[in-house]
CHARMM-style PDB file with segment names, atoms N, HN, CA, C and O in Angstrom:
ATOM      1  N   MET     1       0.838  -1.168   0.000  1.00  0.00      PROA
ATOM      2  CA  MET     1       0.000   0.000   0.000  1.00  0.00      PROA
ATOM      3  C   MET     1       0.888   1.237   0.000  1.00  0.00      PROA
ATOM      4  O   MET     1       1.831   1.338   0.784  1.00  0.00      PROA
ATOM      5  N   HSD     2       0.579   2.166  -0.878  1.00  0.00      PROA
ATOM      6  HN  HSD     2      -0.187   2.084  -1.515  1.00  0.00      PROA
ATOM      7  CA  HSD     2       1.362   3.385  -0.992  1.00  0.00      PROA
ATOM      8  C   HSD     2       0.729   4.473  -0.132  1.00  0.00      PROA
ATOM      9  O   HSD     2      -0.465   4.748  -0.250  1.00  0.00      PROA
ATOM     10  N   LYS     3       1.522   5.084   0.722  1.00  0.00      PROA
ATOM     11  HN  LYS     3       2.492   4.860   0.818  1.00  0.00      PROA
ATOM     12  CA  LYS     3       1.010   6.149   1.578  1.00  0.00      PROA
ATOM     13  C   LYS     3       1.422   7.495   1.004  1.00  0.00      PROA
ATOM     14  O   LYS     3       2.572   7.686   0.606  1.00  0.00      PROA
ATOM     15  N   ASN     4       0.487   8.417   0.965  1.00  0.00      PROA
ATOM     16  HN  ASN     4      -0.446   8.262   1.289  1.00  0.00      PROA
ATOM     17  CA  ASN     4       0.776   9.777   0.561  1.00  0.00      PROA
ATOM     18  C   ASN     4       0.507  10.705   1.719  1.00  0.00      PROA
ATOM     19  O   ASN     4      -0.417  10.492   2.505  1.00  0.00      PROA
ATOM     20  N   GLY     5       1.321  11.737   1.819  1.00  0.00      PROA
ATOM     21  HN  GLY     5       2.071  11.911   1.181  1.00  0.00      PROA
ATOM     22  CA  GLY     5       1.092  12.743   2.834  1.00  0.00      PROA
ATOM     23  C   GLY     5       0.177  13.829   2.296  1.00  0.00      PROA
ATOM     24  O   GLY     5       0.079  14.038   1.087  1.00  0.00      PROA
ATOM     25  N   VAL     6      -0.484  14.509   3.206  1.00  0.00      PROA
ATOM     26  HN  VAL     6      -0.404  14.339   4.188  1.00  0.00      PROA
ATOM     27  CA  VAL     6      -1.375  15.607   2.847  1.00  0.00      PROA
ATOM     28  C   VAL     6      -0.902  16.852   3.576  1.00  0.00      PROA
ATOM     29  O   VAL     6      -0.655  16.829   4.782  1.00  0.00      PROA
ATOM     30  N   LEU     7      -0.780  17.928   2.831  1.00  0.00      PROA
ATOM     31  HN  LEU     7      -0.980  17.947   1.852  1.00  0.00      PROA
ATOM     32  CA  LEU     7      -0.378  19.205   3.399  1.00  0.00      PROA
ATOM     33  C   LEU     7      -1.532  20.182   3.256  1.00  0.00      PROA
ATOM     34  O   LEU     7      -2.029  20.408   2.153  1.00  0.00      PROA
ATOM     35  N   ILE     8      -1.955  20.760   4.371  1.00  0.00      PROA
ATOM     36  HN  ILE     8      -1.550  20.576   5.267  1.00  0.00      PROA
ATOM     37  CA  ILE     8      -3.014  21.757   4.372  1.00  0.00      PROA
ATOM     38  C   ILE     8      -2.383  23.074   4.802  1.00  0.00      PROA
ATOM     39  O   ILE     8      -1.944  23.218   5.943  1.00  0.00      PROA
ATOM     40  N   LEU     9      -2.339  24.019   3.894  1.00  0.00      PROA
ATOM     41  HN  LEU     9      -2.695  23.901   2.967  1.00  0.00      PROA
ATOM     42  CA  LEU     9      -1.749  25.322   4.191  1.00  0.00      PROA
ATOM     43  C   LEU     9      -2.835  26.327   4.531  1.00  0.00      PROA
ATOM     44  O   LEU     9      -3.892  26.359   3.901  1.00  0.00      PROA
ATOM     45  N   VAL    10      -2.564  27.131   5.519  1.00  0.00      PROA
ATOM     46  HN  VAL    10      -1.705  27.105   6.030  1.00  0.00      PROA
ATOM     47  CA  VAL    10      -3.482  28.214   5.880  1.00  0.00      PROA
ATOM     48  C   VAL    10      -2.759  29.534   5.644  1.00  0.00      PROA
ATOM     49  O   VAL    10      -1.539  29.607   5.793  1.00  0.00      PROA
ATOM     50  N   PRO    11      -3.493  30.571   5.280  1.00  0.00      PROA
ATOM     51  CA  PRO    11      -2.838  31.831   4.928  1.00  0.00      PROA
ATOM     52  C   PRO    11      -2.256  32.598   6.112  1.00  0.00      PROA
ATOM     53  O   PRO    11      -1.251  33.290   5.957  1.00  0.00      PROA
ATOM     54  N   ARG    12      -2.859  32.489   7.272  1.00  0.00      PROA
ATOM     55  HN  ARG    12      -3.676  31.926   7.398  1.00  0.00      PROA
ATOM     56  CA  ARG    12      -2.415  33.272   8.427  1.00  0.00      PROA
ATOM     57  C   ARG    12      -2.353  32.412   9.677  1.00  0.00      PROA
ATOM     58  O   ARG    12      -3.090  31.439   9.835  1.00  0.00      PROA
ATOM     59  N   GLN    13      -1.450  32.807  10.554  1.00  0.00      PROA
ATOM     60  HN  GLN    13      -0.851  33.598  10.425  1.00  0.00      PROA
ATOM     61  CA  GLN    13      -1.300  32.123  11.843  1.00  0.00      PROA
ATOM     62  C   GLN    13      -2.622  32.132  12.606  1.00  0.00      PROA
ATOM     63  O   GLN    13      -2.961  31.153  13.271  1.00  0.00      PROA
ATOM     64  N   SER    14      -3.356  33.215  12.515  1.00  0.00      PROA
ATOM     65  HN  SER    14      -3.081  34.010  11.976  1.00  0.00      PROA
ATOM     66  CA  SER    14      -4.610  33.333  13.259  1.00  0.00      PROA
ATOM     67  C   SER    14      -5.667  32.339  12.782  1.00  0.00      PROA
ATOM     68  O   SER    14      -6.572  31.993  13.542  1.00  0.00      PROA
ATOM     69  N   ASP    15      -5.566  31.876  11.541  1.00  0.00      PROA
ATOM     70  HN  ASP    15      -4.832  32.157  10.924  1.00  0.00      PROA
ATOM     71  CA  ASP    15      -6.510  30.885  11.017  1.00  0.00      PROA
ATOM     72  C   ASP    15      -6.192  29.471  11.489  1.00  0.00      PROA
ATOM     73  O   ASP    15      -7.053  28.591  11.473  1.00  0.00      PROA
ATOM     74  N   LEU    16      -4.976  29.268  11.901  1.00  0.00      PROA
ATOM     75  HN  LEU    16      -4.277  29.983  11.914  1.00  0.00      PROA
ATOM     76  CA  LEU    16      -4.494  27.929  12.228  1.00  0.00      PROA
ATOM     77  C   LEU    16      -5.276  27.277  13.373  1.00  0.00      PROA
ATOM     78  O   LEU    16      -5.660  26.112  13.270  1.00  0.00      PROA
ATOM     79  N   LEU    17      -5.514  28.008  14.448  1.00  0.00      PROA
ATOM     80  HN  LEU    17      -5.202  28.954  14.532  1.00  0.00      PROA
ATOM     81  CA  LEU    17      -6.179  27.419  15.612  1.00  0.00      PROA
ATOM     82  C   LEU    17      -7.607  26.989  15.304  1.00  0.00      PROA
ATOM     83  O   LEU    17      -8.043  25.926  15.744  1.00  0.00      PROA
ATOM     84  N   GLY    18      -8.335  27.806  14.555  1.00  0.00      PROA
ATOM     85  HN  GLY    18      -7.980  28.670  14.198  1.00  0.00      PROA
ATOM     86  CA  GLY    18      -9.707  27.450  14.214  1.00  0.00      PROA
ATOM     87  C   GLY    18      -9.784  26.220  13.336  1.00  0.00      PROA
ATOM     88  O   GLY    18     -10.631  25.352  13.544  1.00  0.00      PROA
ATOM     89  N   ILE    19      -8.904  26.144  12.358  1.00  0.00      PROA
ATOM     90  HN  ILE    19      -8.216  26.849  12.189  1.00  0.00      PROA
ATOM     91  CA  ILE    19      -8.899  24.997  11.451  1.00  0.00      PROA
ATOM     92  C   ILE    19      -8.424  23.749  12.184  1.00  0.00      PROA
ATOM     93  O   ILE    19      -8.939  22.656  11.953  1.00  0.00      PROA
ATOM     94  N   GLU    20      -7.442  23.912  13.068  1.00  0.00      PROA
ATOM     95  HN  GLU    20      -7.023  24.801  13.256  1.00  0.00      PROA
ATOM     96  CA  GLU    20      -6.984  22.763  13.860  1.00  0.00      PROA
ATOM     97  C   GLU    20      -8.120  22.226  14.728  1.00  0.00      PROA
ATOM     98  O   GLU    20      -8.277  21.012  14.861  1.00  0.00      PROA
ATOM     99  N   ALA    21      -8.903  23.112  15.312  1.00  0.00      PROA
ATOM    100  HN  ALA    21      -8.775  24.098  15.204  1.00  0.00      PROA
ATOM    101  CA  ALA    21     -10.017  22.684  16.171  1.00  0.00      PROA
ATOM    102  C   ALA    21     -11.043  21.873  15.392  1.00  0.00      PROA
ATOM    103  O   ALA    21     -11.664  20.963  15.942  1.00  0.00      PROA
ATOM    104  N   VAL    22     -11.222  22.196  14.126  1.00  0.00      PROA
ATOM    105  HN  VAL    22     -10.718  22.935  13.680  1.00  0.00      PROA
ATOM    106  CA  VAL    22     -12.163  21.453  13.280  1.00  0.00      PROA
ATOM    107  C   VAL    22     -11.568  20.117  12.851  1.00  0.00      PROA
ATOM    108  O   VAL    22     -12.265  19.102  12.833  1.00  0.00      PROA
ATOM    109  N   LEU    23     -10.284  20.113  12.505  1.00  0.00      PROA
ATOM    110  HN  LEU    23      -9.718  20.937  12.520  1.00  0.00      PROA
ATOM    111  CA  LEU    23      -9.655  18.897  11.969  1.00  0.00      PROA
ATOM    112  C   LEU    23      -9.257  17.873  13.035  1.00  0.00      PROA
ATOM    113  O   LEU    23      -9.352  16.668  12.798  1.00  0.00      PROA
ATOM    114  N   ARG    24      -8.819  18.334  14.191  1.00  0.00      PROA
ATOM    115  HN  ARG    24      -8.741  19.312  14.384  1.00  0.00      PROA
ATOM    116  CA  ARG    24      -8.254  17.426  15.211  1.00  0.00      PROA
ATOM    117  C   ARG    24      -9.193  16.264  15.568  1.00  0.00      PROA
ATOM    118  O   ARG    24      -8.711  15.136  15.672  1.00  0.00      PROA
ATOM    119  N   PRO    25     -10.517  16.474  15.762  1.00  0.00      PROA
ATOM    120  CA  PRO    25     -11.381  15.330  16.073  1.00  0.00      PROA
ATOM    121  C   PRO    25     -11.527  14.345  14.907  1.00  0.00      PROA
ATOM    122  O   PRO    25     -11.809  13.166  15.119  1.00  0.00      PROA
ATOM    123  N   ARG    26     -11.336  14.824  13.698  1.00  0.00      PROA
ATOM    124  HN  ARG    26     -11.107  15.782  13.525  1.00  0.00      PROA
ATOM    125  CA  ARG    26     -11.512  13.980  12.513  1.00  0.00      PROA
ATOM    126  C   ARG    26     -10.207  13.339  12.038  1.00  0.00      PROA
ATOM    127  O   ARG    26     -10.216  12.296  11.385  1.00  0.00      PROA
ATOM    128  N   VAL    27      -9.096  13.975  12.375  1.00  0.00      PROA
ATOM    129  HN  VAL    27      -9.089  14.822  12.906  1.00  0.00      PROA
ATOM    130  CA  VAL    27      -7.774  13.498  11.940  1.00  0.00      PROA
ATOM    131  C   VAL    27      -6.894  13.381  13.184  1.00  0.00      PROA
ATOM    132  O   VAL    27      -6.192  14.330  13.533  1.00  0.00      PROA
ATOM    133  N   PRO    28      -6.921  12.241  13.849  1.00  0.00      PROA
ATOM    134  CA  PRO    28      -6.197  12.111  15.118  1.00  0.00      PROA
ATOM    135  C   PRO    28      -4.680  12.224  14.980  1.00  0.00      PROA
ATOM    136  O   PRO    28      -4.012  12.613  15.938  1.00  0.00      PROA
ATOM    137  N   ASN    29      -4.131  11.902  13.841  1.00  0.00      PROA
ATOM    138  HN  ASN    29      -4.673  11.586  13.063  1.00  0.00      PROA
ATOM    139  CA  ASN    29      -2.679  11.958  13.648  1.00  0.00      PROA
ATOM    140  C   ASN    29      -2.239  13.245  12.963  1.00  0.00      PROA
ATOM    141  O   ASN    29      -1.242  13.251  12.241  1.00  0.00      PROA
ATOM    142  N   LEU    30      -2.952  14.307  13.176  1.00  0.00      PROA
ATOM    143  HN  LEU    30      -3.762  14.302  13.762  1.00  0.00      PROA
ATOM    144  CA  LEU    30      -2.647  15.597  12.573  1.00  0.00      PROA
ATOM    145  C   LEU    30      -1.392  16.191  13.197  1.00  0.00      PROA
ATOM    146  O   LEU    30      -1.239  16.195  14.418  1.00  0.00      PROA
ATOM    147  N   ALA    31      -0.500  16.691  12.358  1.00  0.00      PROA
ATOM    148  HN  ALA    31      -0.625  16.688  11.366  1.00  0.00      PROA
ATOM    149  CA  ALA    31       0.678  17.420  12.831  1.00  0.00      PROA
ATOM    150  C   ALA    31       0.471  18.887  12.496  1.00  0.00      PROA
ATOM    151  O   ALA    31      -0.063  19.226  11.440  1.00  0.00      PROA
ATOM    152  N   VAL    32       0.893  19.744  13.396  1.00  0.00      PROA
ATOM    153  HN  VAL    32       1.327  19.469  14.254  1.00  0.00      PROA
ATOM    154  CA  VAL    32       0.770  21.181  13.183  1.00  0.00      PROA
ATOM    155  C   VAL    32       2.161  21.792  13.175  1.00  0.00      PROA
ATOM    156  O   VAL    32       2.930  21.626  14.121  1.00  0.00      PROA
ATOM    157  N   ILE    33       2.474  22.500  12.098  1.00  0.00      PROA
ATOM    158  HN  ILE    33       1.849  22.635  11.329  1.00  0.00      PROA
ATOM    159  CA  ILE    33       3.754  23.187  11.955  1.00  0.00      PROA
ATOM    160  C   ILE    33       3.457  24.681  11.996  1.00  0.00      PROA
ATOM    161  O   ILE    33       2.766  25.215  11.128  1.00  0.00      PROA
ATOM    162  N   SER    34       3.985  25.340  13.007  1.00  0.00      PROA
ATOM    163  HN  SER    34       4.547  24.907  13.712  1.00  0.00      PROA
ATOM    164  CA  SER    34       3.691  26.748  13.207  1.00  0.00      PROA
ATOM    165  C   SER    34       4.883  27.431  13.864  1.00  0.00      PROA
ATOM    166  O   SER    34       5.556  26.843  14.710  1.00  0.00      PROA
ATOM    167  N   SER    35       5.135  28.655  13.479  1.00  0.00      PROA
ATOM    168  HN  SER    35       4.588  29.133  12.792  1.00  0.00      PROA
ATOM    169  CA  SER    35       6.218  29.408  14.104  1.00  0.00      PROA
ATOM    170  C   SER    35       5.888  29.750  15.558  1.00  0.00      PROA
ATOM    171  O   SER    35       6.769  30.157  16.315  1.00  0.00      PROA
ATOM    172  N   ALA    36       4.631  29.588  15.946  1.00  0.00      PROA
ATOM    173  HN  ALA    36       3.915  29.257  15.331  1.00  0.00      PROA
ATOM    174  CA  ALA    36       4.226  29.851  17.320  1.00  0.00      PROA
ATOM    175  C   ALA    36       4.631  28.719  18.268  1.00  0.00      PROA
ATOM    176  O   ALA    36       4.609  28.898  19.486  1.00  0.00      PROA
ATOM    177  N   LEU    37       4.999  27.560  17.725  1.00  0.00      PROA
ATOM    178  HN  LEU    37       5.017  27.414  16.736  1.00  0.00      PROA
ATOM    179  CA  LEU    37       5.414  26.431  18.562  1.00  0.00      PROA
ATOM    180  C   LEU    37       6.811  26.663  19.120  1.00  0.00      PROA
ATOM    181  O   LEU    37       7.646  27.318  18.496  1.00  0.00      PROA
ATOM    182  N   ARG    38       7.047  26.117  20.301  1.00  0.00      PROA
ATOM    183  HN  ARG    38       6.369  25.585  20.808  1.00  0.00      PROA
ATOM    184  CA  ARG    38       8.404  26.116  20.838  1.00  0.00      PROA
ATOM    185  C   ARG    38       9.279  25.270  19.911  1.00  0.00      PROA
ATOM    186  O   ARG    38       8.776  24.339  19.282  1.00  0.00      PROA
ATOM    187  N   PRO    39      10.562  25.568  19.814  1.00  0.00      PROA
ATOM    188  CA  PRO    39      11.437  24.763  18.946  1.00  0.00      PROA
ATOM    189  C   PRO    39      11.394  23.269  19.254  1.00  0.00      PROA
ATOM    190  O   PRO    39      11.432  22.449  18.337  1.00  0.00      PROA
ATOM    191  N   SER    40      11.316  22.906  20.540  1.00  0.00      PROA
ATOM    192  HN  SER    40      11.285  23.572  21.285  1.00  0.00      PROA
ATOM    193  CA  SER    40      11.270  21.481  20.889  1.00  0.00      PROA
ATOM    194  C   SER    40       9.969  20.840  20.407  1.00  0.00      PROA
ATOM    195  O   SER    40       9.980  19.698  19.950  1.00  0.00      PROA
ATOM    196  N   ALA    41       8.853  21.558  20.504  1.00  0.00      PROA
ATOM    197  HN  ALA    41       8.844  22.486  20.876  1.00  0.00      PROA
ATOM    198  CA  ALA    41       7.568  21.031  20.030  1.00  0.00      PROA
ATOM    199  C   ALA    41       7.572  20.906  18.512  1.00  0.00      PROA
ATOM    200  O   ALA    41       7.046  19.939  17.961  1.00  0.00      PROA
ATOM    201  N   MET    42       8.168  21.886  17.840  1.00  0.00      PROA
ATOM    202  HN  MET    42       8.595  22.672  18.288  1.00  0.00      PROA
ATOM    203  CA  MET    42       8.269  21.842  16.384  1.00  0.00      PROA
ATOM    204  C   MET    42       9.110  20.628  15.964  1.00  0.00      PROA
ATOM    205  O   MET    42       8.765  19.927  15.012  1.00  0.00      PROA
ATOM    206  N   TRP    43      10.197  20.390  16.670  1.00  0.00      PROA
ATOM    207  HN  TRP    43      10.477  20.959  17.444  1.00  0.00      PROA
ATOM    208  CA  TRP    43      11.063  19.258  16.355  1.00  0.00      PROA
ATOM    209  C   TRP    43      10.321  17.933  16.558  1.00  0.00      PROA
ATOM    210  O   TRP    43      10.478  17.018  15.750  1.00  0.00      PROA
ATOM    211  N   GLU    44       9.521  17.812  17.614  1.00  0.00      PROA
ATOM    212  HN  GLU    44       9.393  18.555  18.271  1.00  0.00      PROA
ATOM    213  CA  GLU    44       8.743  16.593  17.851  1.00  0.00      PROA
ATOM    214  C   GLU    44       7.742  16.362  16.710  1.00  0.00      PROA
ATOM    215  O   GLU    44       7.586  15.234  16.243  1.00  0.00      PROA
ATOM    216  N   GLU    45       7.074  17.413  16.268  1.00  0.00      PROA
ATOM    217  HN  GLU    45       7.200  18.329  16.648  1.00  0.00      PROA
ATOM    218  CA  GLU    45       6.141  17.286  15.142  1.00  0.00      PROA
ATOM    219  C   GLU    45       6.897  16.850  13.890  1.00  0.00      PROA
ATOM    220  O   GLU    45       6.440  15.978  13.151  1.00  0.00      PROA
ATOM    221  N   TRP    46       8.049  17.459  13.660  1.00  0.00      PROA
ATOM    222  HN  TRP    46       8.420  18.167  14.260  1.00  0.00      PROA
ATOM    223  CA  TRP    46       8.866  17.139  12.493  1.00  0.00      PROA
ATOM    224  C   TRP    46       9.241  15.660  12.491  1.00  0.00      PROA
ATOM    225  O   TRP    46       9.163  14.997  11.457  1.00  0.00      PROA
ATOM    226  N   LYS    47       9.648  15.141  13.656  1.00  0.00      PROA
ATOM    227  HN  LYS    47       9.711  15.679  14.497  1.00  0.00      PROA
ATOM    228  CA  LYS    47      10.018  13.722  13.752  1.00  0.00      PROA
ATOM    229  C   LYS    47       8.817  12.817  13.508  1.00  0.00      PROA
ATOM    230  O   LYS    47       8.950  11.789  12.844  1.00  0.00      PROA
ATOM    231  N   ARG    48       7.640  13.181  14.034  1.00  0.00      PROA
ATOM    232  HN  ARG    48       7.532  14.016  14.574  1.00  0.00      PROA
ATOM    233  CA  ARG    48       6.424  12.386  13.798  1.00  0.00      PROA
ATOM    234  C   ARG    48       6.098  12.328  12.305  1.00  0.00      PROA
ATOM    235  O   ARG    48       5.709  11.281  11.786  1.00  0.00      PROA
ATOM    236  N   ILE    49       6.257  13.444  11.634  1.00  0.00      PROA
ATOM    237  HN  ILE    49       6.573  14.294  12.056  1.00  0.00      PROA
ATOM    238  CA  ILE    49       5.981  13.485  10.195  1.00  0.00      PROA
ATOM    239  C   ILE    49       6.979  12.599   9.459  1.00  0.00      PROA
ATOM    240  O   ILE    49       6.601  11.813   8.590  1.00  0.00      PROA
ATOM    241  N   ARG    50       8.234  12.729   9.806  1.00  0.00      PROA
ATOM    242  HN  ARG    50       8.541  13.368  10.512  1.00  0.00      PROA
ATOM    243  CA  ARG    50       9.310  11.971   9.149  1.00  0.00      PROA
ATOM    244  C   ARG    50       9.112  10.466   9.309  1.00  0.00      PROA
ATOM    245  O   ARG    50       9.375   9.702   8.380  1.00  0.00      PROA
ATOM    246  N   ARG    51       8.647  10.036  10.489  1.00  0.00      PROA
ATOM    247  HN  ARG    51       8.433  10.657  11.244  1.00  0.00      PROA
ATOM    248  CA  ARG    51       8.429   8.603  10.742  1.00  0.00      PROA
ATOM    249  C   ARG    51       7.135   8.087  10.110  1.00  0.00      PROA
ATOM    250  O   ARG    51       6.874   6.884  10.124  1.00  0.00      PROA
ATOM    251  N   GLY    52       6.334   8.987   9.560  1.00  0.00      PROA
ATOM    252  HN  GLY    52       6.546   9.964   9.548  1.00  0.00      PROA
ATOM    253  CA  GLY    52       5.081   8.578   8.936  1.00  0.00      PROA
ATOM    254  C   GLY    52       3.934   8.455   9.918  1.00  0.00      PROA
ATOM    255  O   GLY    52       2.875   7.938   9.559  1.00  0.00      PROA
ATOM    256  N   GLU    53       4.113   8.914  11.148  1.00  0.00      PROA
ATOM    257  HN  GLU    53       4.972   9.334  11.440  1.00  0.00      PROA
ATOM    258  CA  GLU    53       3.072   8.832  12.169  1.00  0.00      PROA
ATOM    259  C   GLU    53       2.015   9.917  12.001  1.00  0.00      PROA
ATOM    260  O   GLU    53       0.915   9.801  12.542  1.00  0.00      PROA
ATOM    261  N   ALA    54       2.340  10.962  11.260  1.00  0.00      PROA
ATOM    262  HN  ALA    54       3.233  11.056  10.821  1.00  0.00      PROA
ATOM    263  CA  ALA    54       1.411  12.075  11.054  1.00  0.00      PROA
ATOM    264  C   ALA    54       1.342  12.362   9.551  1.00  0.00      PROA
ATOM    265  O   ALA    54       2.063  13.223   9.047  1.00  0.00      PROA
ATOM    266  N   PRO    55       0.482  11.648   8.848  1.00  0.00      PROA
ATOM    267  CA  PRO    55       0.417  11.818   7.396  1.00  0.00      PROA
ATOM    268  C   PRO    55      -0.291  13.086   6.951  1.00  0.00      PROA
ATOM    269  O   PRO    55      -0.250  13.433   5.771  1.00  0.00      PROA
ATOM    270  N   VAL    56      -0.943  13.786   7.882  1.00  0.00      PROA
ATOM    271  HN  VAL    56      -0.976  13.504   8.841  1.00  0.00      PROA
ATOM    272  CA  VAL    56      -1.629  15.035   7.547  1.00  0.00      PROA
ATOM    273  C   VAL    56      -0.955  16.163   8.322  1.00  0.00      PROA
ATOM    274  O   VAL    56      -0.851  16.117   9.547  1.00  0.00      PROA
ATOM    275  N   VAL    57      -0.499  17.182   7.581  1.00  0.00      PROA
ATOM    276  HN  VAL    57      -0.584  17.219   6.585  1.00  0.00      PROA
ATOM    277  CA  VAL    57       0.204  18.311   8.178  1.00  0.00      PROA
ATOM    278  C   VAL    57      -0.590  19.581   7.919  1.00  0.00      PROA
ATOM    279  O   VAL    57      -0.995  19.861   6.791  1.00  0.00      PROA
ATOM    280  N   LEU    58      -0.802  20.334   8.971  1.00  0.00      PROA
ATOM    281  HN  LEU    58      -0.473  20.107   9.888  1.00  0.00      PROA
ATOM    282  CA  LEU    58      -1.485  21.621   8.892  1.00  0.00      PROA
ATOM    283  C   LEU    58      -0.480  22.689   9.278  1.00  0.00      PROA
ATOM    284  O   LEU    58       0.210  22.564  10.290  1.00  0.00      PROA
ATOM    285  N   GLY    59      -0.398  23.736   8.477  1.00  0.00      PROA
ATOM    286  HN  GLY    59      -0.958  23.837   7.655  1.00  0.00      PROA
ATOM    287  CA  GLY    59       0.542  24.792   8.828  1.00  0.00      PROA
ATOM    288  C   GLY    59       0.479  25.989   7.909  1.00  0.00      PROA
ATOM    289  O   GLY    59      -0.289  26.028   6.947  1.00  0.00      PROA
ATOM    290  N   THR    60       1.305  26.961   8.232  1.00  0.00      PROA
ATOM    291  HN  THR    60       1.929  26.929   9.013  1.00  0.00      PROA
ATOM    292  CA  THR    60       1.444  28.136   7.397  1.00  0.00      PROA
ATOM    293  C   THR    60       2.556  27.868   6.379  1.00  0.00      PROA
ATOM    294  O   THR    60       2.964  26.720   6.203  1.00  0.00      PROA
ATOM    295  N   ARG    61       3.040  28.892   5.722  1.00  0.00      PROA
ATOM    296  HN  ARG    61       2.709  29.824   5.865  1.00  0.00      PROA
ATOM    297  CA  ARG    61       3.992  28.717   4.612  1.00  0.00      PROA
ATOM    298  C   ARG    61       5.176  27.820   4.935  1.00  0.00      PROA
ATOM    299  O   ARG    61       5.610  27.046   4.081  1.00  0.00      PROA
ATOM    300  N   GLY    62       5.705  27.907   6.141  1.00  0.00      PROA
ATOM    301  HN  GLY    62       5.353  28.536   6.834  1.00  0.00      PROA
ATOM    302  CA  GLY    62       6.868  27.099   6.505  1.00  0.00      PROA
ATOM    303  C   GLY    62       6.617  25.611   6.472  1.00  0.00      PROA
ATOM    304  O   GLY    62       7.570  24.832   6.434  1.00  0.00      PROA
ATOM    305  N   ALA    63       5.375  25.191   6.486  1.00  0.00      PROA
ATOM    306  HN  ALA    63       4.601  25.823   6.517  1.00  0.00      PROA
ATOM    307  CA  ALA    63       5.032  23.767   6.471  1.00  0.00      PROA
ATOM    308  C   ALA    63       5.358  23.110   5.138  1.00  0.00      PROA
ATOM    309  O   ALA    63       5.374  21.882   5.055  1.00  0.00      PROA
ATOM    310  N   VAL    64       5.616  23.886   4.100  1.00  0.00      PROA
ATOM    311  HN  VAL    64       5.603  24.883   4.167  1.00  0.00      PROA
ATOM    312  CA  VAL    64       5.947  23.274   2.804  1.00  0.00      PROA
ATOM    313  C   VAL    64       7.247  22.478   2.880  1.00  0.00      PROA
ATOM    314  O   VAL    64       7.513  21.644   2.015  1.00  0.00      PROA
ATOM    315  N   PHE    65       8.051  22.726   3.899  1.00  0.00      PROA
ATOM    316  HN  PHE    65       7.835  23.404   4.602  1.00  0.00      PROA
ATOM    317  CA  PHE    65       9.308  22.005   4.055  1.00  0.00      PROA
ATOM    318  C   PHE    65       9.177  20.742   4.918  1.00  0.00      PROA
ATOM    319  O   PHE    65      10.170  20.052   5.150  1.00  0.00      PROA
ATOM    320  N   ALA    66       7.995  20.442   5.381  1.00  0.00      PROA
ATOM    321  HN  ALA    66       7.189  21.003   5.192  1.00  0.00      PROA
ATOM    322  CA  ALA    66       7.765  19.249   6.202  1.00  0.00      PROA
ATOM    323  C   ALA    66       8.107  17.998   5.404  1.00  0.00      PROA
ATOM    324  O   ALA    66       7.812  17.920   4.211  1.00  0.00      PROA
ATOM    325  N   PRO    67       8.732  17.014   6.061  1.00  0.00      PROA
ATOM    326  CA  PRO    67       9.176  15.792   5.364  1.00  0.00      PROA
ATOM    327  C   PRO    67       8.062  14.779   5.146  1.00  0.00      PROA
ATOM    328  O   PRO    67       8.124  13.665   5.665  1.00  0.00      PROA
ATOM    329  N   LEU    68       7.051  15.156   4.388  1.00  0.00      PROA
ATOM    330  HN  LEU    68       7.000  16.062   3.966  1.00  0.00      PROA
ATOM    331  CA  LEU    68       5.921  14.263   4.125  1.00  0.00      PROA
ATOM    332  C   LEU    68       6.347  13.090   3.248  1.00  0.00      PROA
ATOM    333  O   LEU    68       7.287  13.194   2.460  1.00  0.00      PROA
ATOM    334  N   GLN    69       5.636  11.972   3.399  1.00  0.00      PROA
ATOM    335  HN  GLN    69       4.872  11.888   4.039  1.00  0.00      PROA
ATOM    336  CA  GLN    69       5.856  10.804   2.551  1.00  0.00      PROA
ATOM    337  C   GLN    69       5.366  11.121   1.147  1.00  0.00      PROA
ATOM    338  O   GLN    69       4.329  11.761   0.975  1.00  0.00      PROA
ATOM    339  N   GLU    70       6.097  10.683   0.165  1.00  0.00      PROA
ATOM    340  HN  GLU    70       6.940  10.163   0.305  1.00  0.00      PROA
ATOM    341  CA  GLU    70       5.677  10.909  -1.224  1.00  0.00      PROA
ATOM    342  C   GLU    70       4.805   9.785  -1.710  1.00  0.00      PROA
ATOM    343  OT1 GLU    70       4.357   9.803  -2.857  1.00  0.00      PROA
TER     344      GLU     70
END
């Protein structure tokens, strides 16, 4: 089975929390990439994405660099 990652980009940081609140109950393995996160929290999200544990990534422009599965 081939796994693909999904990237959901939001235009503004302020939109992120509202969209996360809607998605989190429906997508339990959601990763959030945001400049508002502490560096250690950002690194933990990055590792989850890299290991394939979080196939759906929500974030602002910087999330385009997330190591999603192809």
